[in-house]
LOMIGU-384844 format. One record per residue (C-alpha): residue number from 1; x, y, z. Coordinates in nm, 3 decimals, decimal comma. Layout:
N
NUM	X	Y	Z
...
end
This chain:
317
1	6,799	-8,447	4,122
2	6,844	-8,576	3,766
3	7,159	-8,440	3,604
4	7,103	-8,241	3,285
5	7,274	-8,419	2,998
6	7,427	-8,263	2,693
7	7,199	-8,247	2,389
8	7,314	-8,485	2,114
9	7,405	-8,345	1,774
10	7,102	-8,323	1,548
11	7,093	-8,588	1,273
12	6,903	-8,338	1,056
13	7,089	-8,047	0,893
14	6,956	-7,694	0,889
15	6,704	-7,614	0,619
16	6,709	-7,263	0,470
17	6,938	-7,169	0,758
18	6,678	-7,278	1,017
19	6,750	-7,543	1,281
20	6,518	-7,844	1,308
21	6,294	-7,855	1,613
22	6,440	-8,058	1,900
23	6,218	-8,234	2,155
24	6,318	-8,449	2,448
25	6,060	-8,696	2,571
26	5,975	-8,657	2,940
27	6,115	-8,899	3,193
28	5,772	-8,957	3,345
29	5,450	-9,043	3,166
30	5,239	-9,336	3,054
31	5,212	-9,284	2,677
32	5,238	-9,621	2,502
33	5,392	-9,475	2,185
34	5,587	-9,170	2,071
35	5,300	-9,090	1,838
36	5,051	-9,059	2,123
37	5,285	-8,831	2,315
38	5,334	-8,604	2,013
39	4,960	-8,579	1,947
40	4,909	-8,464	2,306
41	5,219	-8,241	2,312
42	5,157	-8,070	1,977
43	4,780	-8,014	1,944
44	4,829	-7,723	1,704
45	5,006	-7,955	1,459
46	4,725	-8,211	1,469
47	4,714	-8,590	1,462
48	4,683	-8,615	1,084
49	4,999	-8,410	1,020
50	5,192	-8,602	1,285
51	5,083	-8,936	1,135
52	5,192	-8,821	0,789
53	5,531	-8,708	0,921
54	5,587	-9,042	1,095
55	5,487	-9,240	0,786
56	5,724	-9,033	0,572
57	6,019	-9,066	0,811
58	6,024	-8,692	0,887
59	6,055	-8,736	1,265
60	6,387	-8,886	1,364
61	6,562	-9,000	1,679
62	6,924	-9,076	1,750
63	6,892	-9,412	1,572
64	6,694	-9,292	1,271
65	6,329	-9,233	1,168
66	6,057	-9,291	1,428
67	5,788	-9,543	1,328
68	5,416	-9,493	1,381
69	5,414	-9,759	1,651
70	5,750	-9,665	1,810
71	5,727	-9,732	2,186
72	5,761	-9,432	2,414
73	6,112	-9,417	2,563
74	6,155	-9,170	2,853
75	6,426	-8,912	2,787
76	6,466	-8,992	2,417
77	6,559	-8,710	2,176
78	6,356	-8,628	1,864
79	6,409	-8,389	1,576
80	6,185	-8,273	1,293
81	6,140	-7,978	1,060
82	5,866	-7,732	1,147
83	5,613	-7,643	0,880
84	5,737	-7,299	0,783
85	5,490	-7,014	0,748
86	5,434	-6,851	0,411
87	5,666	-6,553	0,408
88	5,689	-6,262	0,168
89	6,053	-6,208	0,078
90	6,194	-5,884	0,213
91	6,311	-5,721	-0,112
92	6,626	-5,564	0,035
93	6,968	-5,722	0,062
94	7,177	-5,730	0,375
95	7,541	-5,628	0,335
96	7,828	-5,805	0,510
97	8,061	-5,530	0,635
98	8,307	-5,750	0,822
99	8,384	-6,119	0,859
100	8,660	-6,293	1,051
101	8,699	-6,611	1,255
102	8,501	-6,461	1,543
103	8,250	-6,209	1,409
104	8,021	-6,129	1,120
105	7,896	-5,769	1,111
106	7,618	-5,676	0,871
107	7,430	-5,369	0,754
108	7,071	-5,490	0,798
109	6,788	-5,346	0,587
110	6,457	-5,231	0,727
111	6,183	-5,497	0,766
112	6,425	-5,792	0,794
113	6,407	-5,961	1,136
114	6,739	-6,039	1,301
115	6,645	-6,389	1,423
116	6,354	-6,630	1,365
117	6,051	-6,536	1,569
118	5,678	-6,573	1,515
119	5,587	-6,550	1,147
120	5,939	-6,445	1,045
121	6,155	-6,758	1,017
122	6,338	-6,789	0,685
123	6,316	-6,419	0,609
124	6,559	-6,326	0,884
125	6,919	-6,208	0,885
126	7,036	-6,513	1,081
127	6,878	-6,763	0,842
128	7,010	-6,583	0,535
129	7,362	-6,561	0,676
130	7,377	-6,922	0,791
131	7,272	-7,035	0,444
132	7,466	-6,787	0,230
133	7,792	-6,798	0,429
134	7,768	-7,171	0,513
135	7,798	-7,095	0,885
136	7,537	-7,322	1,051
137	7,660	-7,242	1,404
138	7,629	-6,863	1,358
139	7,440	-6,692	1,643
140	7,338	-6,332	1,721
141	7,548	-6,126	1,962
142	7,249	-5,897	2,028
143	6,906	-5,811	1,892
144	6,811	-5,535	1,648
145	6,442	-5,465	1,589
146	6,297	-5,584	1,259
147	6,190	-5,231	1,165
148	6,530	-5,075	1,244
149	6,807	-5,080	0,984
150	7,181	-5,082	1,038
151	7,452	-5,268	1,224
152	7,398	-5,614	1,366
153	7,668	-5,848	1,499
154	7,680	-6,227	1,485
155	7,920	-6,472	1,650
156	8,081	-6,742	1,435
157	8,181	-6,997	1,701
158	7,954	-7,117	1,984
159	8,244	-7,102	2,232
160	8,282	-6,725	2,166
161	7,912	-6,639	2,201
162	7,914	-6,565	2,573
163	8,204	-6,320	2,551
164	8,033	-6,101	2,292
165	7,683	-6,127	2,436
166	7,825	-6,020	2,772
167	7,950	-5,697	2,613
168	7,594	-5,599	2,527
169	7,452	-5,722	2,856
170	7,703	-5,516	3,054
171	7,660	-5,208	2,830
172	8,021	-5,213	2,716
173	7,927	-5,149	2,353
174	7,904	-4,781	2,257
175	7,617	-4,741	2,012
176	7,495	-4,453	1,798
177	7,176	-4,430	1,596
178	7,043	-4,178	1,349
179	6,675	-4,088	1,316
180	6,455	-3,860	1,108
181	6,177	-3,687	1,303
182	5,997	-3,350	1,320
183	6,194	-3,040	1,418
184	6,077	-2,838	1,717
185	6,257	-2,501	1,748
186	6,133	-2,467	2,106
187	6,311	-2,784	2,217
188	6,667	-2,726	2,335
189	6,918	-2,987	2,224
190	7,134	-3,174	2,304
191	6,961	-3,325	2,602
192	6,955	-3,645	2,802
193	6,624	-3,823	2,855
194	6,575	-4,059	3,149
195	6,263	-4,258	3,235
196	6,139	-4,588	3,374
197	6,033	-4,811	3,082
198	5,836	-5,135	3,106
199	5,753	-5,372	2,822
200	5,494	-5,641	2,888
201	5,494	-5,971	2,699
202	5,222	-5,974	2,433
203	5,177	-5,594	2,438
204	5,317	-5,416	2,133
205	5,401	-5,082	2,293
206	5,631	-5,020	2,585
207	5,530	-4,753	2,834
208	5,684	-4,520	3,089
209	5,605	-4,529	3,461
210	5,647	-4,272	3,735
211	5,933	-4,460	3,897
212	6,312	-4,432	3,927
213	6,468	-4,424	3,578
214	6,596	-4,747	3,424
215	6,671	-4,598	3,080
216	6,883	-4,312	2,949
217	6,925	-4,166	2,600
218	7,138	-3,877	2,468
219	6,975	-3,685	2,181
220	7,163	-3,445	1,951
221	7,049	-3,240	1,652
222	7,264	-3,299	1,343
223	7,081	-3,091	1,079
224	6,734	-2,964	0,992
225	6,527	-2,858	0,695
226	6,163	-2,827	0,587
227	6,021	-2,901	0,931
228	6,226	-3,220	0,973
229	6,557	-3,293	1,140
230	6,823	-3,560	1,146
231	6,916	-3,663	1,497
232	7,197	-3,860	1,658
233	7,071	-4,086	1,935
234	7,298	-4,254	2,186
235	7,131	-4,509	2,416
236	7,311	-4,539	2,747
237	7,088	-4,831	2,845
238	6,918	-5,104	2,645
239	6,543	-5,109	2,705
240	6,307	-5,235	2,434
241	6,192	-4,949	2,208
242	6,382	-4,704	2,427
243	6,484	-4,457	2,156
244	6,145	-4,464	1,987
245	5,964	-4,405	2,315
246	6,198	-4,125	2,427
247	6,170	-3,944	2,094
248	5,792	-3,973	2,097
249	5,784	-3,846	2,454
250	5,964	-3,529	2,340
251	5,699	-3,473	2,075
252	5,938	-3,593	1,804
253	5,803	-3,931	1,689
254	6,039	-4,099	1,443
255	5,901	-4,102	1,090
256	5,742	-4,432	0,992
257	5,694	-4,550	1,352
258	5,380	-4,771	1,361
259	5,370	-4,787	1,743
260	5,463	-4,448	1,892
261	5,287	-4,225	1,972
262	4,996	-4,461	1,886
263	4,967	-4,816	1,757
264	4,861	-4,821	1,392
265	4,695	-5,111	1,207
266	4,950	-5,366	1,091
267	5,029	-5,321	0,718
268	4,955	-5,600	0,474
269	5,236	-5,851	0,408
270	5,455	-5,713	0,134
271	5,384	-5,347	0,214
272	5,736	-5,207	0,251
273	5,647	-4,839	0,225
274	5,750	-4,575	0,479
275	6,008	-4,778	0,677
276	6,089	-4,661	1,027
277	6,354	-4,390	0,994
278	6,586	-4,530	1,258
279	6,936	-4,652	1,175
280	7,190	-4,826	1,397
281	7,483	-4,629	1,258
282	7,788	-4,695	1,481
283	7,909	-4,962	1,723
284	8,238	-4,941	1,916
285	8,383	-5,180	2,172
286	8,697	-5,342	2,301
287	8,711	-5,693	2,158
288	8,693	-5,940	2,450
289	8,902	-6,199	2,265
290	9,174	-5,991	2,100
291	9,179	-5,681	2,322
292	9,173	-5,459	2,013
293	8,944	-5,161	1,960
294	8,662	-5,223	1,714
295	8,452	-4,964	1,533
296	8,193	-5,033	1,263
297	7,985	-4,779	1,071
298	7,672	-4,833	0,864
299	7,684	-4,732	0,499
300	7,308	-4,688	0,481
301	7,119	-4,360	0,475
302	6,766	-4,277	0,581
303	6,545	-4,234	0,277
304	6,306	-3,981	0,429
305	6,604	-3,746	0,437
306	6,790	-3,840	0,120
307	6,495	-3,935	-0,108
308	6,155	-3,856	0,050
309	5,957	-3,966	-0,255
310	6,119	-4,308	-0,259
311	6,053	-4,344	0,113
312	5,683	-4,279	0,060
313	5,653	-4,511	-0,240
314	5,851	-4,812	-0,120
315	6,056	-5,048	-0,343
316	5,990	-5,056	-0,716
317	6,071	-5,426	-0,758
end
């Protein structure tokens, strides 16, 4: 068995807070040149774009730019910048609540993805933070949905990443959310909701099965008015879309939810009206490196409660 070697340091810096793509050539194959391998490996990029990148020195190896006729070398490392998608800037700023040698904690706005994925690459919290704070090694401690606002944690040093990610994996972080949803006087609260949730790759909505529960949420009523209510939600497990699905299952779909109880057409790029009224409001945990107790609270509010007209209209700039 071939031993897995450590990846060399990239000769290309991050661009807009985004890492260059890294490829390692296979150890077996009969491609005469690197160019022919890349054309076969990256059909979506196309031969013309690959040729242009090679001519312009945009694809580099450990010894420098790769030439058009560079012979194929099994196991060689390559780096290049991806062609970034056109992205509409999310017109809301993220706020850094805390920064030390180990952690960066932010108050994320609605619509800003936490990490690069799909058509959201530069317009993500991770890319912005890496660029703005000059922390190229910054990595997420957990994931917060793009449509959800509130607290998100990032790890400064790669050697600390596992300790903080393990906290979330082992459910040792106590989390609270707030949500705005309809008020049902016939529904007794507080209550705990348990169900078996599955989320299939490529399918937008998660669903519940008649099977032993793998998710648990505590739901409390904080206040109500005009047919709406503000709720405190405490997930005791970490399934995708868990809180949104549990609220919808109670007949209390969270305002602005484009998936539950039914999937709505995707809004046009740049349509930032009616954001999902779900806020990651509190995180508490025992720091795995210092042993101290940590508590962070979001400073954001949910506009459908504090300014319903602004929530309907979206940003003015």
